[in-house]
C-alpha positions in Angstrom: 128.8 90.1 48.9 126.0 92.3 47.3 125.6 95.9 48.3 124.1 96.2 51.8 122.0 99.3 50.9 123.0 101.0 54.2 124.7 104.4 54.3 127.8 104.7 56.4 128.0 108.0 58.4 131.4 109.2 59.5 132.3 111.9 62.0 135.7 113.5 63.1 136.6 113.1 66.8 139.3 115.5 67.9 142.3 114.5 70.0 142.1 114.3 73.7 144.7 113.9 76.5 144.6 110.1 76.0 143.7 109.5 72.3 144.7 111.0 69.0 142.4 112.3 66.4 140.1 109.7 64.9 137.1 109.1 62.7 134.0 107.1 63.9 132.2 105.3 61.1 128.7 103.9 61.9 125.6 102.4 60.3 122.8 100.2 61.6 124.9 97.1 61.3 127.9 98.3 63.3 130.5 100.9 64.3 134.2 101.4 64.0 136.6 104.0 65.3 139.6 104.5 63.0 142.7 106.5 63.8 143.3 109.7 61.8 145.8 109.0 58.9 147.9 112.2 58.7 149.1 111.4 55.2 145.5 111.5 53.9 143.3 114.6 53.4 140.0 115.1 55.1 137.7 113.4 52.6 140.1 110.5 52.2 140.2 109.9 55.9 136.4 109.7 56.0 136.4 107.4 53.0 139.1 105.2 54.6 137.0 104.9 57.8 133.9 104.0 55.9 135.9 101.3 53.9 137.3 99.9 57.2 133.8 99.5 58.6 132.5 98.0 55.3 135.4 95.5 55.2 134.8 94.5 58.8 131.2 93.7 58.0 132.1 91.8 54.8 130.6 94.3 52.5 131.7 95.8 49.2 133.4 99.1 49.4 131.1 102.2 49.2 131.0 103.9 45.8 130.2 107.5 46.7 131.1 110.0 49.5 129.4 113.2 50.3 129.8 115.8 53.1 127.1 116.6 55.6 126.8 119.1 58.4 128.2 116.6 60.9 130.8 114.8 58.7 130.4 112.6 55.7 128.2 109.8 54.4 129.3 106.9 52.2 126.7 105.2 50.1 126.4 102.4 47.6 125.1 102.7 44.1 124.7 100.3 41.2 123.3 100.9 37.7 120.1 98.8 38.6 119.2 101.1 41.5 119.2 104.4 39.6 115.9 106.2 39.4 115.8 108.5 36.4 114.9 112.1 37.1 112.2 113.7 35.0 
């Protein structure tokens, strides 16, 4: 499927008395909560959650991941969408 052109935001949710640590991945098209994978580091956990959401929506995998104040954002990019800077 072509790139959806929607960013996927991810956010860490700490453990509670009933649930372990997890990552929530969301975009306009949907939302997924993914358990924390302890063998992965922080950025890889966020990337994994974004990929799980993308896969559940039938999308290609995101190509870039960047940190934000609240978590991370995964975005799509292709050579045809680049806008050259002056």
